[in-house]
N, C-alpha and C positions, 0 to 999 in steps of 0.2 A: 504494500500500500504506500503510495507516494506521500511525502510530507507536503501538505498544502495548507493554505489559510482556511480557517473555518468559514462557512458561508455567511455573508452579511457583515464581515469584518473588513473594513477598508484600511488603507494606509500601508506605507512601506514597511517591510520586515527585513531585519538583518539576519541572514543565515550565517551562523558562526560554526565553522568546521573545526572540531577538536581533534587532537591526535588520535590515530588509530592504534598505536602501540600502547599497551598498558604500562603505567609506572606504579610499581607496587609500593604500598604503604604497610607499615607494621601495626598490627592491631594490639598494641601494648596498652590496653585501657586499665586504669586503676579502679579496682572495685571499692566502692565506698561503703555500701551495706546491702543487705538483702532482707526482704520481709516475706512472710507467707510460709506456714508450716502446719502440718496436721498435728505436730507435737508441741507447737508453740503456745503463746498466750491466746486467749479467746478472740481478741480483736484481729489477729492475723490468720484466722481460719477462714479463708475466702471461699466463696461458692464459685462464681464465675466472674473473673475480672474482665469487664468489658472495655474500659478505657483507663488510661493513666495520664497525668499531666503535672507540670510544675508551675508554681507561682514565682513571682520576682524574688522572694526570699529563699527559694530553694526547697520549699515544702513540697512533698509529693502527695498528690491526691489520687486515690484509687476508687474507681466506681465498680462496686460489687453488684452486678446486675441481678444475680440470683437472690442475694440477701436484701436487695433494695436499700442500699446505703452507700455513703461516701466516707472513706477512711482517709484521714490526714496524717502523714508521717513527717516528722521534722528532718532537717538536714543531717542529723546524726543517726537517723533510722529509728528514733523513738516515737511511740504513739503520742499524737497531739489531741485528736478528737475524732468523732464520727458524727454524722448527721444523716437524716433521711430515714424513712421506714415505709413499709407497705401500708396503704390505706387509701381512703377516698377524699380526705381533706386537703386543704392547701399545704403544700410542702411534703405531702405524702404521695408515694408512687403507686400508680395502678399498673402501668405497663411501660416502665422507663426503659428506653432503648439505647440512649447514647448520652455521653457527658462531654462537654467542652469546658476547659478551664481557661478563663481569661487571665492575663498575666498579673493583674492586680489581686487575684485570689477569689474573684467572684466565680461562681459555678453555675453553669447552665445545664439543666437536665431536660432532654426531650422526652415527653411522656405521651405515648399514643393513646393511653387510656383516658387521660384528661383532655387530650387534644390541645396540649399547652406546653409551654416551656416554664419550668420552675427556675427562678433565679435566686441564688443564695448569696449573701454577702460574705466577705472574707472570714467572718467568724462562724459561718455555718448556719446563720439565721435566715429564714425565708424573707427575701426582700420584696418579691412580688411574683405574680404569675402572668405570663403573656400568652393569650390565646393564639393558636395556630391560624385560625380564621379561614374563611372561604372553604374551598375543597380541602378535605383532610390531607395533610402533608405527610407523605411517607418519609420516615427518618432515613437519612443517609449519613455517612460519616461527616462530622462537622469539624471545622478548624477555627481557632480563635483569630480575630483581627486585633492587633495591638492598638490600644488607645481609643477604641470605639465601642459602640453599642451594637455591634453586628458580628455575625459569624458567617462562615462560608461552608457550603456543603456541595459535594459533587463526586460521588462514587457511583459509577454506572451499575445498574442492576436490571434484572428482568422487570418489566413494567406492565401495568394494565390500567384501564380506565373504564368504568361502566356507568350507565345511566339507568335511573329508575324508570318505571313505566310512564311517569309523568314527564319524562324528558329532562328532569333536573339532575345534574351530575352530582353524585353522592360520594364517590371515592375516586381519587386520582393520584397517580404517582407522577412527580414532576418530570418534565421532558428530559429524557436521558441524554439529550444533545446539548445540555447547558450545565454550567457551574453557576450556582446561585448564591446570592448574598442575602442574608436574612437580617432585617433590622428589628431590634427588640426594644425600641424606645417608647412605644405606646402600649396600650392595653391589648392590641392585636398586632401580631407580627406582619411585616410587609416584606415582600420578596422582589428582588430585581435580578436580572441576568448579569452575572459578573463576567462571564466569558462564554462564547459559543464554541462547542467542540464537535468532533465527528462522533456520530452514533447512528445506529440503525433507526430508521423511521418506524412508526407504528405500521404494522404489516397486515394485521388480520382484524376484520370486523365480523362479528357473528352475533346472533340473537338466540336467546333461550326464553321459554315461556315460564312465567311465574303466575301466582294467583291474581296479581294485580294487572297482568298484561305482559307484553314482551319486554325483555331487558336486553339492552345493547351492551356488548362487551367488545372493547378494542384492545388487542394485545400484540406483543411482539412475537409471540410464538416461542418455541424452544430456542434456547441460545445455541448458536453454532459452536462447534469445537474450535478452539484457538481464536475466537473472536477477540479483537483487541479490547482490553478493559481501559477504563479511565482512571488514572491516578493523578492526584493533585495535592498541592500544599501551598500555604500562604507565605509570602515573602514580605519583608519590611516595606512600608509604604502602601500596603493594600494590593500589591502585585500578586500574581498567582503563577506558579509553575505547574505544568501538567503534561502528561503523555496520553495521547488518544489514538495512536496508530500502531501498526506492527513494526514500523521502522524505528530507529533510534533518533527521535526528534523531540527534545524537551522544549516546549513552547512557553514563552514568558508573556503573560497578559498584563497590561497596565491596568490601572484603576478603572479606566473608562472602557475596558473590555478589548482594547486594541492589542493585537499580537505584535509586540515590538521586536522580538528576536526568537530564533529557533536554534537551540544548541544541538549539534549533530555529531555523531562519530561514525566512521565508515564500517559499521557492523551491520551486516545484511540479515534480514529475517530469512528463515529457512522455508523453502517452498513446501507446501503440504502435499505429499505424494500419497499414492495408495498404501505404501508401506507405513508411512507416518500415521495415516488414518487408522489402519488396522491395529497398529501398536497402541494408539491412544484408546481405541475401543476395548482392547484387551486389558489395558490398565484400569479403565473404569469398571469393567466387569469384575476384575479381581478385587477392587475396592468395595464393590457392591456386596460381594460374598463375605467380606470381613466386617460389614456394618449391619446394624439392625435394619429391619424393613423400612423404618422411617427415622432418619437422623439428620441433625444439623451440625455442621462443623464450621469453624471460623479460622481463617489464616490471613494474616496481614491486613486485617480490616475487611476482608471479603467473606461472604457467607455462601456456603454450598449446601444445598438440600439434596439428599440422596434417598432413593427408595420411596419417593412419594407415590402413593397409590398402590403400594405393594411391590414385591420383588419382581413379579412377572412383568408388570407394566414398566418398571424402571429398566429392566433388561431390554425390553422392546424399544424403549426410547434410546438406549445406548446403541443398539444394533442398527437403528435407522438414523443415527445422528448425522447431521450435515456439518460441513466444515468450512471455515474461512480458507482463503487461498494461501496464507502464510502463518508461520509460528512467530508471534511477536518477540522482539528482542527484550523489551522492558517488562519486568514482572511486578515492580512496585516502585514507589517514590515517596520520599519524606523531605520536609524542609526544616531547617533549624531557625532559631530566633534571629540569628545574624545573617541569614540568607544563603546558607550552604544548601545544596541540593544533593541528597543521597539517592542514587538510582540503582536498584537491584536488577541485574541482567540475568537472563537465562543461562544455564550451563549447556553442556553438550547434548543432554537429553531435552526433548521439547518441554516437558513439565518438570523442571528442576531449577533450584536456585543456584546462581553462579556468582561471579564477582560483584562487588559493590563499588560503583563509581562515585567520587565526590567532585561536584562541580560548584563553581561560584556563579551567582546569577548574572554577573557581568561578562560571563563567557569564558572563564578560565577553567581548565582541567587541572584539578589538584592532585589526582592520583586515584588508585583503586585498591581495595582490599581483596585478597585472593578468595576463591571459592571456599566457604566454610570458616573463614577467619572471623567473620562477624555477621550477624543478622542485622536488619534495619532496626534501629531503636524504635520502641513504641511511643516514646515521648522524648523531646529535648527540653532542656532547661537552661538556667543561667550558669555562668562559670563552668561551662563544659559538662554539665550534668546530663546524663541520658539514662532512661529507664528501659529495661528489657523484660517483657513478660515471658517467663519460662515455666517448665515443669520439672519437678525434682524426680528422684528415683522412685518415689511412691506415686507418681503422676499427679502430684498436688501442685497447683499453680503458685508460683513465687514471682516476685518482682526483684530484679537485680539492678541496683543503681551503680553506674560507673561514671568515671570522669574521663572525657575525651580530650585529645589535644585541641587547642583553640583553633588551629588551622582548619579543622573539619567540623567545628560546632559553632 
């Protein structure tokens, strides 16, 4: 897939060609502390850690989605406080899906049950709730914008939109071809397009009969194998770095949505041949055999649903899977507070993590970490801090906080 400007975005773009040869960095990160243990104190027995983040003071916030709470850990790894609980009242979570931590310590929790955003002050007290408003907003991964009352969201996912018999739209997932900016200044959130990206258009319109009449459903249909995903991160000044194609092209969008530059490396995506397609089907079938009939797994902020509708149906979906033309080079992307861009590339196998490139938003290539030397941090913080969500030998989720060299953070 060629790298090109997203439709509707005008203006000159600078294509910056980075070196093709890797310059290896040493992943000699200093471990600061780790939290999370089945044998530890009660506060660090986590259910499902959905998100982590740092504030300006270096405090670590952990969103335990299963336990419906936020745990705050100090710079020394000691417990500070926790807040939030399951319930129906203000500040209580019905179906909390994601957390974003503003740099000043305010916490935003997206709750699909309330159809609202809970905003907590730095002390963990509920400041206010902001209604999602309009059509129900499907939660996608959110990113904080420094110094403002807004967050950015933009992780591509399967989508659908349906209308009630009266014709009024009741549920919708935001257009998968946009990165959106959500303003939380009023009683109801407002949304604007932060950047337009490549993405499949809505492809199927079908109807089904309900008691009240026909219901229209528009969907993208099954996702193709190796279809490029959207990976994004916020840079200083409200700019956004993102990857939306199978080629190695990291696009930099300005605050007004204009693509100002594209950072490229001469790393070509692999053509999807019959051999590659069969190998990927075999891999998915093996994974299906190892999982329950219906399961949800998360990796790198992405959600994979397997076995939906029973094993036989899932197997049939795999065997009839359609594929994109190329295996994407980029597998994930993160940005640091200072504007570094961490890019995870694929390895030799189509579905495997490879080296991690470190880029500067101004177009400099800073080096790469070898395959397996490090994963992408799940959160970056001040003074070189970074948090990694891991699992210990007992398969218990832990969070390891390390200090990275300033050149890469």
